[in-house]
C-alpha positions, 0 to 999 in steps of 0.5 A: 873517107875525105868527105865523111867529117862534111857529111856528119859536121856540115863543114870541112875538118879544117873547120872543125880543127880551128873551131875546137882550137878556139875553144880550147883557147876560150877555155884557157883564157876562162881558167886564168880570168877565173884562177883569182877572183872568179866571184868578182868577174861573175858579179860583173857579168851578172851586172853588166848582163843587167845593165845591158838588158834592162837598161841599154836594150830599151835605149837604142831600141827606142832611139833605133824605133825613133830613127825609122820612123823619123826618115819614113815620116809616113812616106812608102817605104824605098830602099834609099829610107832603108839605106838611110837607116843604117848609114845612121846605125853603123857609125853610132854602133862603131862610136858607142862601141869605141865608148864602151871599150875605152871609157875608162879613159874618156871619162878620165875614171883612170886617174893617174895610173895611166899616166903612170903606166905609160907616160901619155896623158889621159886628157886626150882620149875625149876630143879623140873620140869626138873626132873619130865620130865625126869622121864615121858620121861625115863619111858615113854621110857622104857614102849615102850622098854617093848613093843617093846622087847614083839612084838619081843618075839611074833613074834619070836614065832609065826615064830618058831610055823609057821616053826614047822608046828604048829599055833598060835592057836596051842600054849599052854597056857603061863605060868608065866615065871621064 
């Protein structure tokens, strides 16, 4: 009896209950959202989908194509070149997501309403977003530099073992360096 939900559904009974509860919660939120201004919300969603599909997808698809082409630049593919692209994509994605979510505050479109509601100055948000973006890219660059350094160290060890007659499998287990 315990295996019946897994056989029919593919996951545990707990997973099914959590999924049904989340769908019920989303349905409730949708009903509450559409209660007063369903037409305006539907128009906003349709407009957002159109802007995304017709404007944003070609923009970030083209930017990604240029990034991959610049990283490759006629050289053969390698794992580090693929990692370089990811180390640019991830902070750019997070930064643009933050820009999208906080656009009214970053652009100053919130006006005096934000100050009235929170008693905080909305003028700090553009600088904070730029600072967060800089930290994201700096952290990603530091992680990529560590990755390149680790790959170079591994290549030197492999080359050293091959020139001295050993193999990588003969290498003793790595002890923590001090």
